[in-house]
A tleap script that builds the chain and sets N, CA, C and O, in Angstrom:
source leaprc.protein.ff14SB
mol = sequence {
  NMET GLY ASP GLU PHE ASN LEU SER ASN TRP
  LEU GLN SER THR ILE VAL PHE ARG GLY LEU
  SER ALA PRO GLN ARG LEU ALA VAL VAL GLN
  ILE ALA GLN MET GLN TRP LEU PRO LYS GLY
  GLU LEU LEU PHE LYS GLU GLY ASP GLY ALA
  THR GLY PHE PHE VAL VAL LYS SER GLY ARG
  VAL LYS VAL PHE LYS VAL SER ASN THR GLY
  LYS GLU GLN ILE LEU ASN ILE PHE GLU SER
  GLY GLU ASN PHE ALA GLU VAL ALA ALA LEU
  ASP GLY LYS PRO PHE PRO ALA SER ALA ALA
  THR LEU ASP SER SER GLU LEU VAL PHE SER
  HIE GLY LYS PRO CPHE
}
set mol.1.N position { 59.373 146.423 123.066 }
set mol.1.CA position { 60.234 147.596 123.060 }
set mol.1.C position { 59.665 148.599 124.131 }
set mol.1.O position { 60.375 149.502 124.574 }
set mol.2.N position { 58.454 148.427 124.506 }
set mol.2.CA position { 57.843 149.113 125.529 }
set mol.2.C position { 58.566 149.079 126.860 }
set mol.2.O position { 58.977 150.027 127.528 }
set mol.3.N position { 58.644 147.512 127.147 }
set mol.3.CA position { 59.493 147.394 128.594 }
set mol.3.C position { 60.893 148.183 128.595 }
set mol.3.O position { 61.311 148.857 129.537 }
set mol.4.N position { 61.527 147.978 127.386 }
set mol.4.CA position { 62.714 148.293 127.321 }
set mol.4.C position { 62.897 150.076 127.610 }
set mol.4.O position { 63.738 150.662 128.293 }
set mol.5.N position { 61.803 150.595 126.831 }
set mol.5.CA position { 61.720 152.199 126.874 }
set mol.5.C position { 61.529 152.442 128.234 }
set mol.5.O position { 62.280 153.291 128.715 }
set mol.6.N position { 60.562 151.815 129.123 }
set mol.6.CA position { 60.102 152.078 130.471 }
set mol.6.C position { 61.547 152.004 131.434 }
set mol.6.O position { 61.915 152.910 132.182 }
set mol.7.N position { 62.213 150.781 131.234 }
set mol.7.CA position { 63.251 150.837 131.895 }
set mol.7.C position { 64.523 151.673 131.607 }
set mol.7.O position { 65.423 151.781 132.439 }
set mol.8.N position { 64.552 152.209 130.493 }
set mol.8.CA position { 65.412 153.121 130.045 }
set mol.8.C position { 65.196 154.479 130.643 }
set mol.8.O position { 66.156 155.195 130.927 }
set mol.9.N position { 64.028 154.825 130.827 }
set mol.9.CA position { 63.383 155.973 131.345 }
set mol.9.C position { 63.575 155.940 132.873 }
set mol.9.O position { 63.759 157.003 133.467 }
set mol.10.N position { 63.538 154.727 133.559 }
set mol.10.CA position { 63.720 154.598 134.959 }
set mol.10.C position { 65.038 154.884 135.215 }
set mol.10.O position { 65.335 155.606 136.167 }
set mol.11.N position { 65.937 154.370 134.423 }
set mol.11.CA position { 67.521 154.342 134.497 }
set mol.11.C position { 67.982 155.611 134.727 }
set mol.11.O position { 68.967 155.901 135.406 }
set mol.12.N position { 67.070 156.544 134.007 }
set mol.12.CA position { 67.566 158.090 133.751 }
set mol.12.C position { 67.668 158.712 135.261 }
set mol.12.O position { 68.565 159.500 135.558 }
set mol.13.N position { 66.683 158.292 136.173 }
set mol.13.CA position { 66.492 158.500 137.472 }
set mol.13.C position { 67.505 158.164 138.589 }
set mol.13.O position { 67.502 158.709 139.693 }
set mol.14.N position { 68.458 157.113 138.146 }
set mol.14.CA position { 69.411 156.693 138.998 }
set mol.14.C position { 70.577 157.318 139.050 }
set mol.14.O position { 70.825 157.876 137.981 }
set mol.15.N position { 71.451 157.460 139.916 }
set mol.15.CA position { 72.670 158.238 140.092 }
set mol.15.C position { 73.606 157.644 139.116 }
set mol.15.O position { 74.398 158.425 138.588 }
set mol.16.N position { 73.652 156.387 138.783 }
set mol.16.CA position { 74.953 155.603 137.968 }
set mol.16.C position { 74.563 155.720 136.462 }
set mol.16.O position { 75.445 155.515 135.628 }
set mol.17.N position { 73.384 156.015 136.085 }
set mol.17.CA position { 72.926 156.266 134.491 }
set mol.17.C position { 72.358 157.599 134.273 }
set mol.17.O position { 71.812 157.837 133.196 }
set mol.18.N position { 72.430 158.464 135.160 }
set mol.18.CA position { 71.608 159.689 134.832 }
set mol.18.C position { 72.215 160.461 133.805 }
set mol.18.O position { 71.533 161.103 133.005 }
set mol.19.N position { 73.575 160.434 133.778 }
set mol.19.CA position { 74.114 161.375 132.767 }
set mol.19.C position { 73.909 160.818 131.080 }
set mol.19.O position { 74.065 161.528 130.087 }
set mol.20.N position { 73.608 159.682 131.088 }
set mol.20.CA position { 73.668 158.987 129.711 }
set mol.20.C position { 72.612 159.414 129.006 }
set mol.20.O position { 71.503 159.586 129.510 }
set mol.21.N position { 72.935 159.645 127.595 }
set mol.21.CA position { 71.745 159.878 126.493 }
set mol.21.C position { 70.794 158.823 126.434 }
set mol.21.O position { 71.110 157.711 126.857 }
set mol.22.N position { 69.530 159.066 125.900 }
set mol.22.CA position { 68.542 157.966 125.665 }
set mol.22.C position { 69.053 156.727 124.951 }
set mol.22.O position { 68.773 155.570 125.263 }
set mol.23.N position { 69.984 157.185 123.765 }
set mol.23.CA position { 70.507 155.846 122.980 }
set mol.23.C position { 71.672 155.077 124.041 }
set mol.23.O position { 71.824 153.859 123.946 }
set mol.24.N position { 72.328 155.732 124.867 }
set mol.24.CA position { 73.167 155.058 125.733 }
set mol.24.C position { 72.529 154.330 126.523 }
set mol.24.O position { 72.865 153.156 126.681 }
set mol.25.N position { 71.470 154.881 127.186 }
set mol.25.CA position { 70.589 154.056 128.232 }
set mol.25.C position { 69.949 152.841 127.657 }
set mol.25.O position { 69.842 151.787 128.284 }
set mol.26.N position { 69.519 153.033 126.416 }
set mol.26.CA position { 68.805 151.830 125.596 }
set mol.26.C position { 69.776 150.824 125.373 }
set mol.26.O position { 69.416 149.648 125.352 }
set mol.27.N position { 71.212 151.202 125.169 }
set mol.27.CA position { 72.241 150.163 124.946 }
set mol.27.C position { 72.647 149.500 126.092 }
set mol.27.O position { 73.250 148.427 126.054 }
set mol.28.N position { 72.276 150.224 127.358 }
set mol.28.CA position { 72.557 149.436 128.566 }
set mol.28.C position { 71.483 148.537 128.795 }
set mol.28.O position { 71.806 147.408 129.166 }
set mol.29.N position { 70.274 148.789 128.655 }
set mol.29.CA position { 69.110 148.025 128.645 }
set mol.29.C position { 69.151 146.627 127.945 }
set mol.29.O position { 68.644 145.580 128.347 }
set mol.30.N position { 69.873 146.852 126.799 }
set mol.30.CA position { 70.086 145.624 125.870 }
set mol.30.C position { 70.872 144.748 126.504 }
set mol.30.O position { 70.597 143.569 126.286 }
set mol.31.N position { 72.078 145.043 127.473 }
set mol.31.CA position { 72.771 144.313 128.078 }
set mol.31.C position { 72.581 143.826 129.383 }
set mol.31.O position { 73.190 142.862 129.848 }
set mol.32.N position { 71.625 144.580 130.052 }
set mol.32.CA position { 71.425 144.483 131.264 }
set mol.32.C position { 70.293 143.175 131.493 }
set mol.32.O position { 69.545 142.851 130.571 }
set mol.33.N position { 70.267 142.536 132.709 }
set mol.33.CA position { 69.449 141.433 133.161 }
set mol.33.C position { 68.670 142.013 134.119 }
set mol.33.O position { 69.145 142.726 135.003 }
set mol.34.N position { 67.552 141.772 134.014 }
set mol.34.CA position { 66.368 141.822 134.999 }
set mol.34.C position { 66.293 140.819 135.936 }
set mol.34.O position { 66.187 139.683 135.474 }
set mol.35.N position { 66.322 140.957 137.292 }
set mol.35.CA position { 66.231 139.770 138.310 }
set mol.35.C position { 65.212 140.134 139.453 }
set mol.35.O position { 65.214 141.137 140.166 }
set mol.36.N position { 64.438 139.186 139.448 }
set mol.36.CA position { 63.388 139.179 140.378 }
set mol.36.C position { 63.568 138.172 141.473 }
set mol.36.O position { 63.519 136.977 141.183 }
set mol.37.N position { 63.810 138.628 142.926 }
set mol.37.CA position { 64.288 137.816 143.741 }
set mol.37.C position { 63.311 137.869 145.283 }
set mol.37.O position { 62.856 138.905 145.767 }
set mol.38.N position { 63.175 136.682 145.775 }
set mol.38.CA position { 62.325 136.739 146.877 }
set mol.38.C position { 63.180 137.246 148.144 }
set mol.38.O position { 64.405 137.364 148.128 }
set mol.39.N position { 62.373 137.520 149.208 }
set mol.39.CA position { 62.871 138.060 150.479 }
set mol.39.C position { 64.163 137.004 150.962 }
set mol.39.O position { 63.960 135.793 150.866 }
set mol.40.N position { 65.407 137.470 151.448 }
set mol.40.CA position { 66.244 136.503 151.991 }
set mol.40.C position { 67.084 135.829 150.920 }
set mol.40.O position { 67.820 134.888 151.216 }
set mol.41.N position { 66.985 136.308 149.650 }
set mol.41.CA position { 67.769 135.828 148.513 }
set mol.41.C position { 69.263 136.038 148.639 }
set mol.41.O position { 69.517 137.243 148.608 }
set mol.42.N position { 70.395 135.237 148.778 }
set mol.42.CA position { 71.607 135.637 148.589 }
set mol.42.C position { 72.167 135.985 147.078 }
set mol.42.O position { 72.147 135.179 146.148 }
set mol.43.N position { 72.628 137.223 147.011 }
set mol.43.CA position { 73.052 137.680 145.588 }
set mol.43.C position { 74.404 137.137 145.444 }
set mol.43.O position { 74.687 136.413 144.491 }
set mol.44.N position { 75.261 137.459 146.361 }
set mol.44.CA position { 76.617 136.801 146.146 }
set mol.44.C position { 77.465 136.963 147.709 }
set mol.44.O position { 77.278 137.775 148.616 }
set mol.45.N position { 78.364 135.937 147.595 }
set mol.45.CA position { 79.136 135.931 149.143 }
set mol.45.C position { 80.453 136.629 148.847 }
set mol.45.O position { 81.059 136.647 147.776 }
set mol.46.N position { 80.857 137.331 150.265 }
set mol.46.CA position { 82.234 137.701 150.248 }
set mol.46.C position { 83.177 136.537 149.424 }
set mol.46.O position { 83.156 135.310 149.511 }
set mol.47.N position { 83.905 137.329 148.695 }
set mol.47.CA position { 85.285 136.451 147.898 }
set mol.47.C position { 84.685 135.810 146.444 }
set mol.47.O position { 85.400 135.336 145.561 }
set mol.48.N position { 83.334 135.899 146.405 }
set mol.48.CA position { 83.016 135.315 145.066 }
set mol.48.C position { 83.609 136.491 143.804 }
set mol.48.O position { 83.827 137.687 144.000 }
set mol.49.N position { 83.754 135.842 142.684 }
set mol.49.CA position { 84.234 136.816 141.655 }
set mol.49.C position { 82.913 137.743 141.279 }
set mol.49.O position { 81.740 137.383 141.170 }
set mol.50.N position { 83.455 138.961 141.129 }
set mol.50.CA position { 82.645 140.117 140.788 }
set mol.50.C position { 82.422 140.082 139.281 }
set mol.50.O position { 83.460 140.209 138.631 }
set mol.51.N position { 81.295 139.936 138.581 }
set mol.51.CA position { 81.141 140.036 137.216 }
set mol.51.C position { 80.356 140.925 136.496 }
set mol.51.O position { 80.225 140.992 135.274 }
set mol.52.N position { 79.693 141.802 137.622 }
set mol.52.CA position { 79.011 142.936 137.092 }
set mol.52.C position { 78.285 143.898 138.543 }
set mol.52.O position { 78.668 143.659 139.688 }
set mol.53.N position { 77.507 144.681 138.323 }
set mol.53.CA position { 77.011 145.447 139.427 }
set mol.53.C position { 75.396 145.548 139.359 }
set mol.53.O position { 74.795 145.334 138.306 }
set mol.54.N position { 74.823 145.847 140.414 }
set mol.54.CA position { 73.375 145.944 140.454 }
set mol.54.C position { 72.882 147.327 140.982 }
set mol.54.O position { 73.417 148.010 141.855 }
set mol.55.N position { 71.672 147.614 140.223 }
set mol.55.CA position { 70.768 148.717 140.749 }
set mol.55.C position { 69.476 148.084 141.197 }
set mol.55.O position { 68.964 147.177 140.541 }
set mol.56.N position { 68.929 148.566 142.336 }
set mol.56.CA position { 67.770 148.242 142.907 }
set mol.56.C position { 66.486 148.888 142.458 }
set mol.56.O position { 66.114 149.974 142.903 }
set mol.57.N position { 65.831 148.203 141.582 }
set mol.57.CA position { 64.495 148.891 140.992 }
set mol.57.C position { 63.532 148.784 141.822 }
set mol.57.O position { 62.794 149.768 141.764 }
set mol.58.N position { 63.150 147.856 142.729 }
set mol.58.CA position { 62.317 147.849 143.813 }
set mol.58.C position { 62.892 146.780 145.063 }
set mol.58.O position { 63.706 145.876 144.872 }
set mol.59.N position { 62.270 147.119 146.340 }
set mol.59.CA position { 62.853 146.221 147.371 }
set mol.59.C position { 63.843 146.719 147.936 }
set mol.59.O position { 63.911 147.948 147.943 }
set mol.60.N position { 64.801 146.014 148.515 }
set mol.60.CA position { 65.862 146.511 149.457 }
set mol.60.C position { 66.715 145.465 149.528 }
set mol.60.O position { 66.251 144.330 149.429 }
set mol.61.N position { 67.962 145.645 149.692 }
set mol.61.CA position { 69.304 144.761 149.652 }
set mol.61.C position { 70.233 145.222 150.520 }
set mol.61.O position { 70.600 146.394 150.602 }
set mol.62.N position { 70.683 144.152 151.283 }
set mol.62.CA position { 71.661 144.491 152.512 }
set mol.62.C position { 73.166 143.997 152.120 }
set mol.62.O position { 73.346 142.842 151.736 }
set mol.63.N position { 74.000 144.725 152.210 }
set mol.63.CA position { 75.380 144.446 151.841 }
set mol.63.C position { 76.082 144.200 153.286 }
set mol.63.O position { 75.977 145.099 154.120 }
set mol.64.N position { 76.791 143.020 153.611 }
set mol.64.CA position { 77.139 142.569 155.215 }
set mol.64.C position { 78.191 141.751 155.115 }
set mol.64.O position { 78.380 141.100 154.087 }
set mol.65.N position { 79.065 141.684 156.251 }
set mol.65.CA position { 79.953 140.863 156.386 }
set mol.65.C position { 79.737 139.903 157.628 }
set mol.65.O position { 79.163 140.394 158.600 }
set mol.66.N position { 80.153 138.546 157.688 }
set mol.66.CA position { 79.935 137.674 158.503 }
set mol.66.C position { 81.328 137.464 159.580 }
set mol.66.O position { 82.353 137.041 159.044 }
set mol.67.N position { 81.352 137.673 160.654 }
set mol.67.CA position { 82.569 137.524 161.494 }
set mol.67.C position { 83.043 136.072 161.633 }
set mol.67.O position { 82.308 135.208 161.157 }
set mol.68.N position { 84.045 135.749 162.156 }
set mol.68.CA position { 84.673 134.446 162.512 }
set mol.68.C position { 83.688 133.849 163.453 }
set mol.68.O position { 83.512 132.632 163.407 }
set mol.69.N position { 82.999 134.610 164.341 }
set mol.69.CA position { 82.012 134.002 165.361 }
set mol.69.C position { 80.537 133.828 164.800 }
set mol.69.O position { 79.595 133.342 165.425 }
set mol.70.N position { 80.516 134.336 163.451 }
set mol.70.CA position { 79.156 133.967 162.893 }
set mol.70.C position { 78.311 135.207 162.852 }
set mol.70.O position { 77.357 135.325 162.083 }
set mol.71.N position { 78.709 136.170 163.744 }
set mol.71.CA position { 77.796 137.350 163.637 }
set mol.71.C position { 77.827 138.191 162.484 }
set mol.71.O position { 78.865 138.601 161.966 }
set mol.72.N position { 76.297 138.521 161.968 }
set mol.72.CA position { 76.410 139.463 160.931 }
set mol.72.C position { 76.619 140.883 161.024 }
set mol.72.O position { 75.990 141.398 161.948 }
set mol.73.N position { 77.373 141.721 160.284 }
set mol.73.CA position { 77.286 143.141 160.515 }
set mol.73.C position { 76.912 143.471 159.054 }
set mol.73.O position { 77.368 142.972 158.025 }
set mol.74.N position { 75.872 144.532 159.222 }
set mol.74.CA position { 75.334 145.099 157.930 }
set mol.74.C position { 76.172 146.311 157.585 }
set mol.74.O position { 76.481 147.237 158.334 }
set mol.75.N position { 76.473 146.140 156.352 }
set mol.75.CA position { 77.563 147.687 156.220 }
set mol.75.C position { 76.743 148.725 155.463 }
set mol.75.O position { 77.148 149.888 155.453 }
set mol.76.N position { 75.550 148.371 154.789 }
set mol.76.CA position { 74.711 149.153 154.053 }
set mol.76.C position { 73.466 148.466 153.533 }
set mol.76.O position { 73.439 147.279 153.207 }
set mol.77.N position { 72.362 149.357 153.473 }
set mol.77.CA position { 71.178 148.841 152.830 }
set mol.77.C position { 70.852 149.881 151.763 }
set mol.77.O position { 70.801 151.105 151.887 }
set mol.78.N position { 70.601 148.969 150.470 }
set mol.78.CA position { 70.292 149.916 149.265 }
set mol.78.C position { 68.876 149.815 148.918 }
set mol.78.O position { 68.286 148.759 149.147 }
set mol.79.N position { 68.348 150.685 148.455 }
set mol.79.CA position { 66.886 150.769 148.243 }
set mol.79.C position { 66.814 151.178 146.651 }
set mol.79.O position { 67.816 151.137 145.937 }
set mol.80.N position { 65.394 151.617 146.130 }
set mol.80.CA position { 65.297 151.543 144.650 }
set mol.80.C position { 66.006 152.938 144.279 }
set mol.80.O position { 65.915 153.997 144.899 }
set mol.81.N position { 66.828 152.634 142.963 }
set mol.81.CA position { 67.538 153.823 142.548 }
set mol.81.C position { 69.109 153.759 142.894 }
set mol.81.O position { 69.942 154.448 142.305 }
set mol.82.N position { 69.376 152.956 143.800 }
set mol.82.CA position { 70.699 152.926 144.502 }
set mol.82.C position { 71.331 151.639 143.614 }
set mol.82.O position { 70.740 150.613 143.276 }
set mol.83.N position { 72.651 152.009 143.364 }
set mol.83.CA position { 73.659 150.907 142.969 }
set mol.83.C position { 74.756 150.437 143.930 }
set mol.83.O position { 75.309 151.147 144.770 }
set mol.84.N position { 74.972 149.252 143.710 }
set mol.84.CA position { 75.826 148.479 144.562 }
set mol.84.C position { 76.775 147.498 143.930 }
set mol.84.O position { 76.354 146.886 142.948 }
set mol.85.N position { 77.888 147.282 144.318 }
set mol.85.CA position { 78.977 146.177 143.844 }
set mol.85.C position { 79.720 146.731 142.612 }
set mol.85.O position { 80.474 146.025 141.943 }
set mol.86.N position { 79.466 148.065 142.335 }
set mol.86.CA position { 80.113 148.467 141.031 }
set mol.86.C position { 81.825 148.617 141.172 }
set mol.86.O position { 82.588 148.581 140.206 }
set mol.87.N position { 82.173 148.763 142.362 }
set mol.87.CA position { 83.728 148.919 142.289 }
set mol.87.C position { 84.443 147.644 142.157 }
set mol.87.O position { 85.466 147.628 141.472 }
set mol.88.N position { 84.046 146.616 142.706 }
set mol.88.CA position { 84.556 145.120 142.552 }
set mol.88.C position { 84.249 144.822 140.997 }
set mol.88.O position { 85.090 144.210 140.340 }
set mol.89.N position { 83.151 145.215 140.463 }
set mol.89.CA position { 82.886 144.696 139.206 }
set mol.89.C position { 83.694 145.307 138.148 }
set mol.89.O position { 84.169 144.672 137.206 }
set mol.90.N position { 83.839 146.648 138.354 }
set mol.90.CA position { 84.936 147.436 137.454 }
set mol.90.C position { 86.258 147.162 137.518 }
set mol.90.O position { 86.970 147.184 136.514 }
set mol.91.N position { 86.768 146.834 138.908 }
set mol.91.CA position { 88.107 146.511 139.122 }
set mol.91.C position { 88.608 145.064 138.884 }
set mol.91.O position { 89.785 144.704 138.922 }
set mol.92.N position { 87.510 144.286 138.627 }
set mol.92.CA position { 87.861 142.851 138.462 }
set mol.92.C position { 88.132 141.970 139.675 }
set mol.92.O position { 88.505 140.802 139.558 }
set mol.93.N position { 87.929 142.582 140.858 }
set mol.93.CA position { 88.213 141.919 142.128 }
set mol.93.C position { 87.147 141.307 142.586 }
set mol.93.O position { 86.031 141.609 142.163 }
set mol.94.N position { 87.339 140.333 143.541 }
set mol.94.CA position { 86.267 139.491 144.292 }
set mol.94.C position { 85.408 140.573 144.970 }
set mol.94.O position { 85.840 141.715 145.130 }
set mol.95.N position { 84.157 140.178 145.372 }
set mol.95.CA position { 83.111 141.000 146.197 }
set mol.95.C position { 83.812 141.103 147.508 }
set mol.95.O position { 84.390 140.076 147.864 }
set mol.96.N position { 83.878 142.173 148.324 }
set mol.96.CA position { 84.574 142.411 149.473 }
set mol.96.C position { 83.481 141.923 150.555 }
set mol.96.O position { 83.910 141.561 151.650 }
set mol.97.N position { 82.161 141.893 150.321 }
set mol.97.CA position { 81.375 141.497 151.225 }
set mol.97.C position { 80.185 140.574 150.364 }
set mol.97.O position { 80.207 140.379 149.149 }
set mol.98.N position { 79.170 140.075 151.307 }
set mol.98.CA position { 77.955 139.434 150.873 }
set mol.98.C position { 76.794 140.464 150.759 }
set mol.98.O position { 76.755 141.541 151.354 }
set mol.99.N position { 75.786 139.937 149.844 }
set mol.99.CA position { 74.728 140.562 149.677 }
set mol.99.C position { 73.493 139.968 149.538 }
set mol.99.O position { 73.477 139.091 148.674 }
set mol.100.N position { 72.203 140.212 150.249 }
set mol.100.CA position { 71.180 139.464 150.243 }
set mol.100.C position { 69.842 140.730 150.271 }
set mol.100.O position { 69.923 141.873 150.720 }
set mol.101.N position { 68.778 140.127 149.698 }
set mol.101.CA position { 67.473 140.861 149.675 }
set mol.101.C position { 66.905 140.799 151.116 }
set mol.101.O position { 66.756 139.742 151.729 }
set mol.102.N position { 66.612 141.978 151.584 }
set mol.102.CA position { 65.655 142.250 152.739 }
set mol.102.C position { 64.078 142.020 152.375 }
set mol.102.O position { 63.214 141.743 153.207 }
set mol.103.N position { 63.897 142.167 151.151 }
set mol.103.CA position { 62.407 142.028 150.667 }
set mol.103.C position { 62.372 141.574 149.339 }
set mol.103.O position { 63.398 141.567 148.658 }
set mol.104.N position { 61.308 141.201 148.917 }
set mol.104.CA position { 61.223 140.866 147.428 }
set mol.104.C position { 61.710 141.867 146.645 }
set mol.104.O position { 61.205 142.986 146.735 }
set mol.105.N position { 62.778 141.613 145.747 }
set mol.105.CA position { 63.286 142.601 145.020 }
set mol.105.C position { 63.068 142.616 143.625 }
set mol.105.O position { 62.569 141.653 143.044 }
set mol.106.N position { 63.418 143.664 143.050 }
set mol.106.CA position { 63.622 143.602 141.376 }
set mol.106.C position { 64.918 144.411 141.131 }
set mol.106.O position { 64.990 145.617 141.365 }
set mol.107.N position { 65.871 143.716 140.677 }
set mol.107.CA position { 67.171 144.229 140.447 }
set mol.107.C position { 67.610 144.280 138.952 }
set mol.107.O position { 67.300 143.360 138.196 }
set mol.108.N position { 68.328 145.349 138.527 }
set mol.108.CA position { 69.114 145.521 137.277 }
set mol.108.C position { 70.343 145.158 137.373 }
set mol.108.O position { 71.097 145.827 138.079 }
set mol.109.N position { 70.750 144.172 136.778 }
set mol.109.CA position { 72.305 143.685 136.801 }
set mol.109.C position { 72.987 143.789 135.618 }
set mol.109.O position { 72.746 143.031 134.678 }
set mol.110.N position { 73.948 144.793 135.562 }
set mol.110.CA position { 74.660 145.020 134.511 }
set mol.110.C position { 76.119 144.346 134.709 }
set mol.110.O position { 76.847 144.439 135.697 }
set mol.111.N position { 76.387 143.529 133.310 }
set mol.111.CA position { 77.687 143.136 133.479 }
set mol.111.C position { 78.778 144.110 133.238 }
set mol.111.O position { 78.698 145.068 132.470 }
set mol.112.N position { 79.826 143.778 133.976 }
set mol.112.CA position { 81.083 144.987 134.201 }
set mol.112.C position { 81.842 144.791 132.989 }
set mol.112.O position { 82.486 145.802 132.707 }
set mol.113.N position { 81.999 143.767 132.116 }
set mol.113.CA position { 82.861 143.559 131.023 }
set mol.113.C position { 82.508 144.618 129.813 }
set mol.113.O position { 83.439 145.202 129.259 }
set mol.114.N position { 81.376 144.815 129.480 }
set mol.114.CA position { 80.820 145.677 128.317 }
set mol.114.C position { 81.484 147.286 128.505 }
set mol.114.O position { 81.875 148.009 127.589 }
set mol.115.N position { 81.481 147.580 129.892 }
set mol.115.CA position { 82.052 148.907 130.347 }
set mol.115.C position { 83.560 149.034 130.274 }
set mol.115.O position { 84.109 150.079 130.624 }
savepdb mol mol.pdb
quit
């Protein structure tokens, strides 16, 4: 329960979960998955089905597109406390871009379906 309580308290500092009560945050913790990923790990590719969204607990994640010529264009970089991929996950649409870690990262993955 200690780890769940600590994660619940940390989620309170994030924009996406800030307004939730303590019991609501604990419910999120129950369904969320922690992911520890090395630098350079691909989270998803443009066009993959979106099943949930991410909150960066530590590290950094880039969201990017690759042109027809193979050139990478970074659209955004997300750091601790920031969430990404929520629009596609909640709309049930494919990811409009790709995402990969820039550093070793710890992410909270929340499935879109329970929401």
